[in-house]
N, CA, C and O of each residue as an XYZ file, in Angstrom:
540
protein
N     -16.501     20.100     85.796
C     -17.273     18.987     86.313
C     -17.505     19.191     87.804
O     -16.589     19.565     88.535
N     -18.719     18.948     88.246
C     -19.078     19.067     89.662
C     -18.187     18.136     90.483
O     -17.980     16.981     90.111
N     -17.666     18.636     91.591
C     -16.710     17.860     92.376
C     -17.225     17.459     93.741
O     -16.446     17.105     94.625
N     -18.543     17.514     93.919
C     -19.144     17.068     95.168
C     -20.524     16.511     94.860
O     -21.238     17.034     94.005
N     -20.889     15.461     95.554
C     -22.212     14.860     95.378
C     -22.909     14.806     96.734
O     -22.270     14.657     97.776
N     -24.228     14.930     96.694
C     -25.044     14.879     97.905
C     -25.737     13.531     97.990
O     -26.484     13.147     97.090
N     -25.486     12.822     99.069
C     -26.133     11.532     99.305
C     -27.443     11.790    100.033
O     -27.473     12.449    101.072
N     -28.519     11.264     99.475
C     -29.830     11.356    100.130
C     -30.224      9.982    100.657
O     -29.911      8.952    100.060
N     -30.920      9.995    101.790
C     -31.378      8.757    102.411
C     -32.893      8.837    102.611
O     -33.421      9.861    103.043
N     -33.584      7.735    102.289
C     -35.030      7.684    102.499
C     -35.274      7.162    103.911
O     -34.925      6.033    104.256
N     -35.882      8.021    104.704
C     -36.108      7.726    106.109
C     -37.347      8.473    106.567
O     -37.583      9.614    106.170
N     -38.133      7.817    107.408
C     -39.323      8.446    107.997
C     -40.266      8.985    106.918
O     -40.920     10.010    107.111
N     -40.329      8.289    105.787
C     -41.291      8.628    104.751
C     -40.875      9.668    103.735
O     -41.665     10.017    102.858
N     -39.644     10.177    103.828
C     -39.206     11.126    102.806
C     -37.684     11.099    102.641
O     -36.968     10.494    103.439
N     -37.210     11.771    101.585
C     -35.788     11.832    101.281
C     -35.137     12.975    102.058
O     -35.643     14.097    102.069
N     -34.020     12.679    102.700
C     -33.240     13.653    103.444
C     -31.887     13.830    102.754
O     -31.260     12.845    102.364
N     -31.443     15.051    102.604
C     -30.064     15.307    102.187
C     -29.208     14.997    103.411
O     -29.295     15.693    104.423
N     -28.385     13.959    103.321
C     -27.700     13.456    104.508
C     -26.203     13.739    104.544
O     -25.669     14.100    105.592
N     -25.526     13.582    103.418
C     -24.069     13.660    103.446
C     -23.532     14.141    102.104
O     -24.247     14.179    101.104
N     -22.267     14.503    102.110
C     -21.607     14.850    100.850
C     -20.420     13.916    100.642
O     -19.803     13.421    101.586
N     -20.131     13.701     99.369
C     -18.967     12.928     98.944
C     -18.129     13.857     98.075
O     -18.643     14.476     97.144
N     -16.856     13.951     98.377
C     -15.943     14.769     97.594
C     -14.738     13.913     97.218
O     -13.913     13.595     98.075
N     -14.628     13.536     95.938
C     -13.486     12.716     95.522
C     -12.217     13.560     95.427
O     -12.267     14.747     95.102
N     -11.092     12.933     95.713
C      -9.806     13.629     95.604
C      -9.246     13.538     94.193
O      -8.523     14.430     93.749
N      -9.577     12.467     93.491
C      -9.033     12.231     92.156
C     -10.118     11.636     91.272
O     -10.382     10.435     91.335
N     -10.750     12.472     90.446
C     -11.847     12.000     89.598
C     -11.402     10.925     88.618
O     -12.180     10.028     88.293
N     -10.182     11.000     88.149
C      -9.693     10.027     87.170
C      -9.559      8.628     87.766
O      -9.645      7.638     87.040
N      -9.352      8.535     89.071
C      -9.185      7.235     89.726
C     -10.512      6.539     89.993
O     -10.531      5.358     90.339
N     -11.626      7.258     89.836
C     -12.935      6.652     90.071
C     -13.055      6.107     91.481
O     -12.551      6.701     92.435
N     -13.732      4.962     91.607
C     -13.993      4.397     92.935
C     -12.719      3.935     93.650
O     -12.749      3.671     94.852
N     -11.617      3.838     92.932
C     -10.347      3.453     93.543
C      -9.609      4.638     94.164
O      -8.599      4.457     94.843
N     -10.110      5.839     93.932
C      -9.453      7.038     94.445
C      -9.955      7.432     95.823
O     -11.030      7.017     96.256
N      -9.169      8.226     96.487
C      -9.520      8.724     97.815
C     -10.718      9.668     97.730
O     -10.986     10.271     96.691
N     -11.425      9.777     98.842
C     -12.554     10.715     98.912
C     -12.809     11.092    100.359
O     -12.276     10.489    101.290
N     -13.637     12.104    100.512
C     -14.083     12.536    101.836
C     -15.595     12.392    101.892
O     -16.304     12.788    100.967
N     -16.078     11.823    102.983
C     -17.515     11.733    103.239
C     -17.777     12.455    104.551
O     -17.080     12.250    105.545
N     -18.805     13.311    104.531
C     -19.196     13.978    105.773
C     -20.701     14.200    105.772
O     -21.315     14.444    104.733
N     -21.271     14.108    106.956
C     -22.701     14.382    107.091
C     -22.945     15.881    107.021
O     -22.136     16.678    107.497
N     -24.053     16.246    106.429
C     -24.472     17.640    106.415
C     -24.857     18.050    107.833
O     -25.435     17.260    108.579
N     -24.540     19.263    108.191
C     -24.757     19.739    109.552
C     -26.216     19.609    109.983
O     -26.488     19.135    111.086
N     -27.157     20.019    109.135
C     -28.576     19.935    109.501
C     -29.006     18.493    109.754
O     -29.735     18.213    110.705
N     -28.550     17.586    108.902
C     -28.918     16.176    109.060
C     -28.292     15.607    110.334
O     -28.956     14.903    111.095
N     -27.027     15.911    110.560
C     -26.353     15.399    111.752
C     -27.020     15.928    113.025
O     -27.245     15.169    113.968
N     -27.332     17.210    113.054
C     -27.996     17.781    114.235
C     -29.350     17.130    114.501
O     -29.721     16.897    115.652
N     -30.078     16.840    113.436
C     -31.410     16.234    113.562
C     -31.345     14.782    114.056
O     -32.260     14.320    114.738
N     -30.267     14.063    113.713
C     -30.226     12.618    113.966
C     -29.133     12.145    114.918
O     -29.081     10.956    115.235
N     -28.266     13.026    115.378
C     -27.126     12.604    116.196
C     -27.552     11.956    117.514
O     -26.890     11.028    117.977
N     -28.621     12.416    118.115
C     -29.067     11.866    119.395
C     -30.117     10.777    119.236
O     -30.643     10.268    120.227
N     -30.421     10.422    118.008
C     -31.398      9.372    117.729
C     -30.861      8.045    118.256
O     -29.747      7.652    117.909
N     -31.642      7.343    119.094
C     -31.171      6.046    119.575
C     -30.937      5.068    118.412
O     -30.255      4.055    118.566
N     -31.501      5.382    117.278
C     -31.316      4.572    116.087
C     -30.325      5.238    115.124
O     -30.470      5.122    113.907
N     -29.323      5.934    115.666
C     -28.386      6.696    114.833
C     -27.690      5.829    113.788
O     -27.380      6.306    112.696
N     -27.445      4.581    114.105
C     -26.827      3.700    113.117
C     -27.761      3.548    111.927
O     -27.309      3.557    110.782
N     -29.061      3.408    112.181
C     -30.040      3.285    111.097
C     -30.189      4.596    110.332
O     -30.540      4.581    109.152
N     -29.933      5.712    110.972
C     -30.027      7.009    110.295
C     -28.809      7.263    109.418
O     -28.832      8.165    108.580
N     -27.747      6.487    109.597
C     -26.530      6.672    108.830
C     -26.653      6.139    107.413
O     -27.563      5.371    107.101
N     -25.727      6.558    106.559
C     -25.728      6.097    105.177
C     -25.283      4.645    105.080
O     -25.545      3.983    104.075
N     -24.613      4.143    106.115
C     -24.280      2.723    106.219
C     -23.927      2.437    107.672
O     -23.730      3.364    108.457
N     -23.846      1.161    108.034
C     -23.532      0.826    109.428
C     -22.107      1.232    109.801
O     -21.799      1.409    110.980
N     -21.248      1.379    108.813
C     -19.874      1.827    109.075
C     -19.811      3.320    109.386
O     -18.837      3.801    109.966
N     -20.850      4.043    108.997
C     -20.863      5.494    109.177
C     -22.114      5.942    109.939
O     -23.008      6.549    109.350
N     -22.185      5.647    111.250
C     -23.312      6.198    112.005
C     -23.239      7.728    111.954
O     -22.172      8.293    111.711
N     -24.336      8.374    112.175
C     -24.386      9.842    112.090
C     -23.413     10.447    113.100
O     -23.421     10.107    114.284
N     -22.573     11.356    112.595
C     -21.608     12.046    113.447
C     -21.210     13.363    112.783
O     -21.724     13.720    111.723
N     -20.299     14.066    113.417
C     -19.817     15.340    112.885
C     -18.394     15.224    112.314
O     -17.742     16.233    112.047
N     -17.928     13.998    112.134
C     -16.559     13.769    111.673
C     -16.413     13.938    110.171
O     -17.383     13.849    109.419
N     -15.172     14.184    109.750
C     -14.795     14.138    108.343
C     -14.185     12.764    108.130
O     -13.227     12.392    108.808
N     -14.738     12.012    107.190
C     -14.257     10.657    106.930
C     -13.427     10.672    105.649
O     -13.968     10.658    104.543
N     -12.111     10.702    105.813
C     -11.202     10.653    104.672
C     -10.869      9.194    104.404
O     -10.309      8.506    105.257
N     -11.218      8.733    103.214
C     -11.066      7.321    102.857
C     -10.090      7.170    101.699
O      -9.954      8.074    100.875
N      -9.413      6.035    101.635
C      -8.461      5.752    100.562
C      -9.167      5.377     99.261
O      -8.588      5.505     98.182
N     -10.406      4.917     99.356
C     -11.229      4.616     98.183
C     -12.679      4.894     98.572
O     -12.988      5.132     99.739
N     -13.565      4.860     97.569
C     -14.965      5.189     97.844
C     -15.564      4.201     98.841
O     -15.250      3.011     98.800
N     -16.427      4.686     99.739
C     -17.111      3.786    100.669
C     -17.980      2.774     99.916
O     -18.496      3.063     98.836
N     -18.129      1.604    100.494
C     -18.870      0.513     99.855
C     -20.307      0.898     99.508
O     -20.843      0.423     98.507
N     -20.944      1.756    100.321
C     -22.327      2.112    100.016
C     -22.444      2.820     98.671
O     -23.481      2.720     98.015
N     -21.398      3.536     98.247
C     -21.432      4.160     96.921
C     -21.322      3.116     95.818
O     -21.965      3.238     94.775
N     -20.513      2.096     96.047
C     -20.384      1.034     95.048
C     -21.695      0.274     94.898
O     -22.011     -0.225     93.817
N     -22.459      0.188     95.988
C     -23.755     -0.490     95.934
C     -24.748      0.223     95.020
O     -25.591     -0.426     94.400
N     -24.660      1.541     94.930
C     -25.628      2.276     94.101
C     -25.070      2.653     92.732
O     -25.831      3.065     91.855
N     -23.769      2.522     92.530
C     -23.157      2.822     91.239
C     -23.672      1.825     90.199
O     -23.648      0.619     90.445
N     -24.135      2.305     89.044
C     -24.642      1.377     88.031
C     -23.596      0.339     87.628
O     -22.417      0.649     87.455
N     -24.057     -0.883     87.485
C     -23.196     -1.977     87.047
C     -23.896     -2.763     85.954
O     -25.086     -2.561     85.712
N     -23.180     -3.648     85.297
C     -23.758     -4.524     84.288
C     -24.417     -3.758     83.158
O     -23.835     -2.833     82.592
N     -25.666     -4.165     82.831
C     -26.402     -3.536     81.730
C     -26.702     -2.066     82.022
O     -26.709     -1.244     81.106
N     -26.951     -1.726     83.297
C     -27.195     -0.333     83.659
C     -25.973      0.530     83.404
O     -26.089      1.657     82.923
N     -24.812      0.005     83.725
C     -23.568      0.739     83.473
C     -23.367      0.926     81.971
O     -23.017      2.014     81.515
N     -23.592     -0.144     81.207
C     -23.438     -0.061     79.744
C     -24.387      0.984     79.165
O     -23.999      1.756     78.287
N     -25.628      1.014     79.649
C     -26.607      2.006     79.183
C     -26.098      3.423     79.432
O     -26.109      4.259     78.528
N     -25.650      3.693     80.666
C     -25.213      5.042     81.006
C     -23.931      5.436     80.290
O     -23.775      6.592     79.898
N     -23.010      4.493     80.114
C     -21.783      4.797     79.365
C     -22.122      5.225     77.944
O     -21.557      6.181     77.415
N     -23.053      4.501     77.341
C     -23.456      4.840     75.975
C     -24.170      6.189     75.952
O     -23.886      7.030     75.099
N     -25.079      6.394     76.871
C     -25.849      7.642     76.913
C     -24.952      8.862     77.153
O     -25.162      9.925     76.569
N     -23.966      8.692     78.009
C     -23.062      9.802     78.320
C     -21.891      9.898     77.352
O     -21.105     10.844     77.391
N     -21.796      8.903     76.490
C     -20.728      8.847     75.482
C     -19.350      8.920     76.123
O     -18.515      9.745     75.753
N     -19.131      8.030     77.102
C     -17.840      7.954     77.778
C     -17.342      6.511     77.772
O     -18.126      5.568     77.668
N     -16.041      6.362     77.884
C     -15.412      5.042     77.889
C     -15.579      4.372     79.248
O     -15.705      5.036     80.277
N     -15.575      3.040     79.228
C     -15.693      2.268     80.460
C     -14.313      2.155     81.113
O     -13.558      1.215     80.866
N     -14.021      3.131     81.940
C     -12.758      3.171     82.664
C     -13.029      3.777     84.034
O     -14.138      4.234     84.312
N     -12.016      3.778     84.884
C     -12.205      4.301     86.244
C     -12.758      5.716     86.253
O     -13.587      6.050     87.099
N     -12.311      6.550     85.322
C     -12.765      7.945     85.269
C     -14.261      8.056     84.994
O     -14.843      9.117     85.219
N     -14.892      6.996     84.518
C     -16.339      7.010     84.250
C     -17.165      6.922     85.526
O     -18.344      7.277     85.517
N     -16.580      6.463     86.611
C     -17.352      6.251     87.842
C     -18.027      7.521     88.348
O     -19.194      7.489     88.739
N     -17.309      8.631     88.342
C     -17.896      9.873     88.883
C     -19.076     10.350     88.045
O     -20.134     10.619     88.614
N     -18.951     10.470     86.703
C     -20.127     10.869     85.925
C     -21.287      9.877     86.066
O     -22.451     10.277     86.051
N     -20.973      8.595     86.200
C     -22.041      7.602     86.389
C     -22.740      7.815     87.732
O     -23.958      7.663     87.829
N     -21.983      8.162     88.756
C     -22.583      8.423     90.063
C     -23.497      9.643     89.996
O     -24.586      9.640     90.570
N     -23.050     10.687     89.292
C     -23.830     11.924     89.208
C     -25.052     11.811     88.302
O     -25.959     12.638     88.393
N     -25.093     10.811     87.438
C     -26.206     10.683     86.490
C     -27.049      9.426     86.682
O     -28.262      9.467     86.475
N     -26.440      8.324     87.068
C     -27.146      7.046     87.043
C     -27.618      6.519     88.373
O     -27.891      5.325     88.497
N     -27.723      7.375     89.377
C     -28.098      6.886     90.709
C     -29.356      7.560     91.254
O     -29.504      7.735     92.463
N     -30.244      7.928     90.363
C     -31.494      8.557     90.808
C     -32.456      7.534     91.396
O     -33.226      7.852     92.302
N     -32.413      6.305     90.882
C     -33.351      5.265     91.332
C     -32.635      3.949     91.622
O     -33.033      2.909     91.098
N     -31.585      3.972     92.449
C     -30.898      2.717     92.749
C     -31.719      1.883     93.734
O     -32.671      2.387     94.330
N     -31.356      0.616     93.908
C     -32.045     -0.189     94.919
C     -31.694      0.318     96.311
O     -30.626      0.896     96.512
N     -32.567      0.109     97.250
C     -32.285      0.504     98.618
C     -32.787      1.894     98.954
O     -33.661      2.433     98.275
N     -32.224      2.470    100.011
C     -32.729      3.749    100.513
C     -31.753      4.901    100.321
O     -31.881      5.929    100.986
N     -30.772      4.752     99.419
C     -29.833      5.828     99.137
C     -29.898      6.219     97.672
O     -30.180      5.390     96.807
N     -29.636      7.486     97.406
C     -29.534      7.986     96.040
C     -28.648      9.231     96.052
O     -28.292      9.750     97.110
N     -28.308      9.689     94.871
C     -27.499     10.901     94.733
C     -28.395     12.019     94.207
O     -29.017     11.886     93.153
N     -28.452     13.106     94.941
C     -29.346     14.221     94.600
C     -29.095     14.755     93.190
O     -30.045     15.057     92.468
N     -27.849     14.871     92.798
C     -27.522     15.418     91.486
C     -28.085     14.543     90.364
O     -28.455     15.063     89.311
N     -28.157     13.238     90.568
C     -28.751     12.340     89.577
C     -30.258     12.567     89.492
O     -30.837     12.522     88.407
N     -30.884     12.808     90.629
C     -32.320     13.101     90.645
C     -32.584     14.422     89.942
O     -33.500     14.518     89.126
N     -31.794     15.438     90.249
C     -31.955     16.741     89.613
C     -31.767     16.645     88.106
O     -32.484     17.299     87.348
N     -30.814     15.842     87.669
C     -30.547     15.695     86.231
C     -31.715     15.014     85.515
O     -31.914     15.236     84.321
N     -32.484     14.194     86.220
C     -33.626     13.507     85.614
C     -34.753     14.473     85.254
O     -35.620     14.143     84.446
N     -34.741     15.643     85.841
C     -35.831     16.589     85.604
C     -35.681     17.339     84.278
O     -36.552     18.122     83.899
N     -34.587     17.099     83.589
C     -34.387     17.736     82.282
C     -34.254     16.673     81.209
O     -33.912     15.529     81.509
N     -34.514     17.028     79.990
C     -34.391     16.085     78.875
C     -32.997     16.057     78.296
O     -32.685     15.200     77.469
N     -32.162     16.972     78.713
C     -30.800     17.019     78.194
C     -29.832     16.578     79.264
O     -30.167     16.554     80.448
N     -28.658     16.237     78.857
C     -27.619     15.842     79.797
C     -26.847     17.097     80.178
O     -26.127     17.655     79.349
N     -26.988     17.553     81.438
C     -26.274     18.757     81.841
C     -24.786     18.481     81.951
O     -24.365     17.327     82.021
N     -24.002     19.528     81.967
C     -22.568     19.332     82.122
C     -22.297     18.780     83.506
O     -22.926     19.175     84.487
N     -21.378     17.888     83.565
C     -21.033     17.271     84.825
C     -19.912     18.069     85.444
O     -19.443     17.735     86.532
């Protein structure tokens, strides 16, 4: 299973690959520790932007070169993670149980078109095929 996801942000009229998320414990889902870091190209392009907070994936994470080790997933990921009927749809489609361990596959598959200006690149890439690729 892929152990890193790329967060894309819609800014200035197009999608930018902005950051990566690397969970420490896939079985713990959103309750598990993870690392978030901006991609070097994105950080270099936006670090001196007077609107750097707006260029960030959330107001808690303005663009920087730091490694953000968190005890649980950042809130912006929970905002785009499928919930309710969307979660039920993806659980059924992926044939997985509704438990914490489902969060990572749901993030990699069900976040191609979430509300707002963030998405996960791997979910977008998976939409281009008719089959469910291995996670």
